[in-house]
N, C-alpha and C positions, 0 to 999 in steps of 0.2 A: 116078219111073219112070211113063212113060205117062199123065205126068197123074193120078196117085195116089199118095196120100200113103202112107208107110211108116211104122208105128208104130214108134215107138221107146221102148225099156223104160224105165221111170221107175223106180227102185230105190225111192223113196217107196210106188209103186202094190204093188209086190212085196211092202215089209213090213206096208202095211196089210192085203192080202189075206191075209197069215201069222198077222195078229192079228183077224180077222174076228171070233173069237167072242169076245172080249173084248167087242165092243162091245152083241153079243148078251146074252150075261151081264148089262151094264151095262142094259140095256134092260128084261130081268128084273128085277134088283134097283131099279128106279124104278119097277115095277109093284108089287113086294112094299111098298115102302116106302110107296105111296099107300096101299094096301089096309090098313095098320093104323093110317091117319086114321077116326076116331070123331068123335062129338060131345061126348063127355065126354073130352078128351084133356088130360093135364096139361103143366104147364107144361114138364118136362123132354122129355117126348115131342114137343111142339111146335117145341121146339128142336130134338130132331134131326131131325125129320121138314122143318123149314125149312133147317136146314144140310145135309142130306141132297141136297134138290131142288136147292138153290142149287150143290153140288160136280158134281151130275151134270147138271146145265146147262150149268156151264161146260165140264165135259168131252165134253161131245155137241158146245158149240161148236167146241172144238178138234178134235174129228175132223171137224167139216163143213169147217174150213180145211184139214186135212191132207189130207182128200179132194181139195179142189180143187187143192191142191197136186200130188197125185200126177195129174191130167191135164193138168197142163202139158207141154208149151206150149200144147197144144191147148185151152185151157180151155173153150170151147164142148162140148166130149165132156161134160163134168160136169154142163151142162144139158141134155143128150142124152136123160139117163136120168129116168124118172119116182119112182124111187125116191129120186133126189140130189135132185129138187124137192121131194118130201115132207118128205125129213129135213130139207132147209134150212128150210122154213116151219116144221117141227116145233123146230126150233132158234132161229128167232127169234121164235116164237110161246112158249117155252118163258123164254127171256131175257127179253121184255117183261113177263110176268107176274111175275118178279123184281123189277121195280123196285118199290121199298116202297109208292109212290103205290098201285099195281095190286094188289102182294100183300096189302095191308092191307085194299082194298076188298070190298064186298059181294058184287062179280063174280067173283072170285079162286076161289073153289070151283067155278064154271062153267069158268073158262080151265083149269083144269087136265088138260081135256080134252087138252091139249098135249103134257102129260107122259105122260098113260096111253095116249094112241095111240101112243109108242115100239112100245108092245110089237108092234104088226105086225111087227117084225123078228125077233121068235120066233117068232112064226106063219110067219115065210117059210123058215126053217129047218126046218119038218118038211114032209119031202118030198111028200106029197099034199095039203097045206095051200095051198102058192104059185098053183096052178091055181084056185082055188077064190076066194082072196083076190085074184087077179090081174081075176078075171070082174068 
């Protein structure tokens, strides 16, 4: 109408918005998992950490895919939001550091910043923190 697009209802986007808190809880779980890491970690604890982060990384990769689907047919709308860009970068970075060559390297502890940065999503849910984070 009049050269403007009319926003169509997307069922995937509606469902995603209804389960938004699940992703926040998973971001918090990721931070808690990383917080349990220390220098003298035992083999069982190390296995739990590695597998837990792998599972969380796969889940966040699926979330990004679902978010892109939620913006269809206007997929460019996904790239128009800064939060989507940041989450995409974090998902790709977290996925790359799960590759065994990277995961077993000496730089892996530094690259866990991708996993730790997911915590920003929890901060965004605190009402007065969002303006501070965005600035």
